[in-house]
C-alpha atoms as one frame of an Amber mdcrd trajectory, in Angstrom:
protein
   0.024  -0.003  -0.005   1.318   3.437  -0.932  -0.332   6.759  -1.474  -0.548
   6.784  -5.250  -1.130  10.532  -5.324   2.441  11.031  -4.036   4.086   8.821
  -6.615   4.651  11.498  -9.276   6.548  13.704  -6.828   8.498  10.764  -5.446
   9.538   9.759  -8.927  10.438  13.326  -9.892  12.624  13.807  -6.815  14.320
  10.438  -7.246  15.066  11.009 -10.929  16.635  14.363 -10.156  18.902  12.953
  -7.421  22.327  11.516  -8.075  22.142   9.116  -5.113  18.877   7.673  -3.805
  18.403   5.278  -0.900  15.411   2.936  -0.552  15.424   2.012   3.172  13.676
  -1.248   3.796  12.651  -1.765   0.170  13.335  -5.473  -0.103   9.689  -6.455
  -0.620   8.873  -3.830  -3.295  12.141  -2.036  -4.168  12.128   1.387  -5.808
  13.815   0.988  -9.178  14.805   4.624  -9.141  16.928   4.043  -6.008  20.636
   3.803  -6.523  21.052   1.991  -3.227  18.829  -0.291  -1.159  19.194  -1.190
   2.523  17.285  -4.242   3.691  17.633  -7.487   5.644  16.574  -9.410   2.504
  19.480 -10.140   0.133  19.720  -8.967  -3.474  18.907 -12.286  -5.010  15.562
 -12.444  -3.170  14.318  -9.083  -4.352  11.316  -8.509  -6.642   9.323 -11.474
  -5.356   6.371  -9.117  -5.216   7.645  -6.862  -7.975   9.225  -3.410  -7.994
   7.253  -0.464  -6.769   7.895   1.328 -10.072   8.274  -1.390 -12.739   8.117
   1.131 -15.597  11.318   2.822 -14.413  14.786   1.360 -15.201  16.509  -0.180
 -12.233  19.400   1.916 -10.894  20.580  -0.176  -7.986  22.892  -3.241  -8.414
  24.020  -6.155  -6.428  26.946  -4.039  -5.178  24.685  -1.195  -3.982  22.180
  -3.510  -2.335  23.273  -3.401   1.324  22.103  -6.182   3.656  21.780  -4.443
   7.012  19.395  -4.226   9.949  17.798  -0.780   9.670  17.410  -0.679  13.450
  21.177  -1.121  14.000  22.938   2.275  13.588  25.156   3.410  12.148  24.207
   2.490   8.599  27.244   1.926   6.323  27.028   5.313   4.657  28.704   8.706
   5.294  26.716  11.709   6.578  24.472  13.270   3.922  25.605  10.754   1.353
  22.169  10.559  -0.275  20.382  13.374  -2.068  17.015  11.701  -1.470  15.842
   8.778   0.618  12.654   6.736   0.351  11.187   4.884   3.344   7.759   3.465
   2.790   5.815   1.186   5.164   8.822   0.219   7.247   8.615   2.390  10.318
   5.356   0.870  11.644   6.955  -2.634  11.495  10.375  -2.315  13.086  11.430
  -2.678  16.680  13.221   0.753  16.839  11.700   3.304  14.452  13.500   6.126
  16.205  16.856   4.667  15.248  15.702   4.390  11.626  14.538   8.013  11.610
  17.860   9.139  13.120  19.796   7.350  10.351  17.572   8.632   7.588  18.278
  12.181   8.679  22.005  11.511   9.115  22.638   9.925   5.725  20.222  11.905
   3.597  19.724  15.511   2.597  16.032  15.042   1.902  13.528  12.259   1.693
  10.056  10.798   1.914   8.524   8.589   4.604   5.114   6.936   4.625   3.174
   4.694   7.031  -0.433   3.711   7.568  -2.271   6.469   9.319  -3.240   6.005
  12.948  -6.878   6.201  11.834  -6.363   3.276   9.485  -4.800   1.234  12.274
  -8.069   1.428  14.266 -10.353   0.846  11.271 -12.051  -2.475  10.500 -12.774
  -2.433   6.746 -14.894  -5.638   6.577 -18.599  -5.251   5.988 -21.151  -6.607
   8.502 -18.629  -6.412  11.389 -21.146  -7.026  14.165 -22.689 -10.002  12.353
 -19.329 -11.618  11.734 -18.269 -10.996  15.310 -21.497 -12.527  16.648 -20.726
 -15.630  14.563 -17.248 -15.857  16.156 -15.334 -14.495  13.185 -14.304 -11.023
  14.312 -12.652  -9.192  11.369  -9.237  -7.631  11.670  -8.903  -4.148  13.054
  -6.063  -2.338  11.264  -2.998  -4.423  10.609  -2.303  -7.024  13.359   1.403
  -7.372  12.604   2.284  -3.719  12.948   4.116  -2.602  16.128   3.331   1.098
  16.092   0.665   3.716  15.604   2.246   6.545  13.650   1.165  10.161  13.496
   2.809  12.841  11.345   2.280  16.495  12.171   4.181  19.048  10.114   7.811
  17.900  10.362   7.427  15.642  13.428   6.705  11.955  13.668   5.176  10.397
  16.741   5.262   6.638  17.492   2.893   4.980  19.947   3.393   1.320  20.807
   0.466  -0.674  19.441  -0.990  -3.190  21.822  -3.465  -5.216  19.699  -5.235
  -6.465  22.785  -6.445  -2.951  23.606  -8.270  -2.878  20.279 -10.570  -5.711
  21.352 -12.680  -3.084  23.185 -15.511  -1.898  20.891 -15.099   1.678  22.163
 -11.561   1.895  20.654 -11.974   1.106  16.997 -14.078   2.181  14.015 -15.985
  -0.178  11.720 -17.174   0.390   8.176 -20.685   0.500   9.587 -19.753   3.256
  11.997 -18.275   5.341   9.193 -20.858   4.434   6.596 -18.225   3.980   3.874
 -14.751   2.706   3.100 -11.783   4.696   4.353 -10.319   6.679   1.457  -6.732
   6.433   0.251  -5.727   9.824   1.660  -7.193   8.919   5.025  -5.367   5.572
   5.158  -1.831   6.849   4.860   0.456   9.286   6.682   3.361  10.785   4.673
   6.086  13.436   4.810   8.366  14.942   2.208  11.221  16.397   4.260  14.209
  18.628   3.546  17.249  18.832   5.868  15.685  16.695   8.576  12.683  15.934
  10.721  12.120  15.084  14.342  10.661  11.907  15.873   9.710  10.765  19.391
   7.775   8.079  21.208   4.526   8.857  23.069   2.499   6.710  25.422  -1.157
   5.917  26.058  -2.667   5.198  29.450  -2.771   1.571  30.539  -6.532   1.531
  30.730  -6.798   2.524  27.094  -8.968   5.532  27.664  -6.741   7.551  25.326
  -7.686   5.098  22.595 -11.371   5.589  23.246 -11.013   9.365  23.104  -8.937
   9.120  19.882 -11.572   6.891  18.298 -14.359   9.393  19.045 -12.365  12.322
  17.730 -11.288  10.454  14.609 -14.760   9.198  13.761 -16.171  12.724  14.102
 -13.477  14.155  11.835 -13.925  11.424   9.203 -17.709  11.903   9.067 -17.169
  15.579   8.235 -15.254  14.694   5.089
């Protein structure tokens, strides 16, 4: 999943850059990247296809770096890259703050994207209550993700995601609640950055009341769209 509306600008910035890093792109590498950093080796790439198959591939086996993104420092000098691309990695990894720190260190500019926090509390299946009553509760958000992510201006906030807290009906939104599917722009959070950005971890209360309040605010905002 990627915000397709952002692809033209991503491609334009990557084409204009001499050195481009795709951080965590092993599953769907960006062909316009000159370098890729991922745990997956070069010969296992493209199993799911490149993100931009119509673009010629710029990276090679020599510029595909097998490295844990959460283990700084990355094997690149400061500000080595003109542009970095990091899509749908930060919500998955054990230490997203370390990844953000290294993105800013090795890159002059870049793009990051994650699912929105709103999407992580949204159950897209139809007839949620019926399915739940039958013992087949649909997924809420993405069960395998570790973090809620919020992007506000040039700051990224990470909140540890405890899937158990989302079992409470007061803390998530169903398709029936909203009355429609969630739109693409509502489902993703993204940032084009220049020079750097900041990132920090925030916390919710153990009882989950913060989640209930966030759900109410988010549902109200989505209904106004």
